[in-house]
N, C-alpha and C positions, 0 to 999 in steps of 0.2 A: 531523540532523533530517529528512532527506529522506524516509526511509521509515517510521520509527517515531515515533509520537507520544510526547512526553515523559510521564513519570510525575509527577503533581502533587506527591507527597511529596519527590521529589528535584529538582524543577525549580529552576533559579536564575533570577535576574533576566533574564539573557541568553537562557535557554531560553524564558522567557515572551515576551520581545520577538520572538524569531524565530518562535515559534508564532503569535503575534498578527499579525506581518507576513505570514507564509505564508497565514493564514486570510483576510487582507485581499487577498490576491492581488498583493502587491507584492514587488519585488526589493529587495535592500539599496540599490542605486543609486537606485531610484525613491523609496524612503522617505527617503534622505538628501537628495535634491533637494527633496522636498516640505518637509522640515524646515529646509532651508537649512544643512545640515551636510555635512562631508565623508563619503565612502563609508567611509573608514577609521574614522571616528567611530562609525557604526552597527556596523561589523564589530567594533569594540572593545566596544561595549555588549553584542552578542550573544556574544562570547567571554568576558564578565565581567572584562574588563581595566579598564573604567571604567563610570561611571554618569552619566546626564544630569543637568544642573542641574534645579532645580524647574520653571523655565519651559519647558524642553524636555521634561521628563517629562510635563507637562500637555498640551503639543502632541502629543507621542507617543501618549499615551493617547487623545485625541480622534481623531487620525488613524487609529488602529488600532481604535477603537470598543471599548475596554476601559477599566476604572477604573484610576486611578493606584495605588489600593491593591493591586489584583490584580497589576499590573506589579511592584510592590515586594515584596509578601508572598505572592501566590498566592491570597489570599482575596477574595471579592467577585466582581464582574462581570468574567469573562474570556472565553476562547474555549472552545468545546466540541471534543472530538475530532472530526476530519472524518468525516463519514458515508460519504464515498467509500471509505474504508479497508475498511469492512465490505462495501460494495457490490463492491468490487474482489475481496475475498476470496470472496464468494459467486459472482461471475462466474467466477473461477478454478476453483472447485469444479464449477460447472456445465460448464465446458469440459472438465474432466477427466472427468466423468461421461459426456459425449457421446463423447469419444475412447475411453473404456473400452467403452462400449456398441457402438461401431463395431468395435473390435478383437474383441469377443465375437462379433459377426455374422460377421465374416471368418473367425474360428476355427471357428464352427459350420459354415460353408460348407466349409471345408477338411476338417473332420472328416467331413462328408457325402461328399466326393469320395474320401477315403481309405477310408471303409467300403465305398463302391461298388466301388473297385478291389480291396479285400480279398475281398469276396463273389465278384467275378468270378474272381479267382485261386483261391479255394476251390472254386468250381464247376468250373473248368478241371481242377484236381487231381482232383476226384471223377470227372469224365468220364474222365480218363486211367486212373485206377485201377479203374474199374468194368469187370467182365468183360462181354464181348460175347456 
């Protein structure tokens, strides 16, 4: 779940818990501590090896600022895809554009120098070949 946001139609309970936890800016350990459960318990929820009891589910939903229904089914109030993913992609494109433009300027300067050397060589050849 680190790089790609999950797809709603394929998301499991564990996927939704992990997405909501990440959106809340919490690590698994921090969430476990706040809920009063073991780290292994949160990891098991996110890996879909187990699910919390109703009382923990209610606490979990409240702590992650999502609805219990969304956690269980994916319907209702949940988390939105992070905007920073789009921003990061746009920043990467802008960086690539700047690098390409800089490379273009360097190539244009190099072409100018090569053209100047070629003209000088052609002129020198003409001078040697010209009858005096």
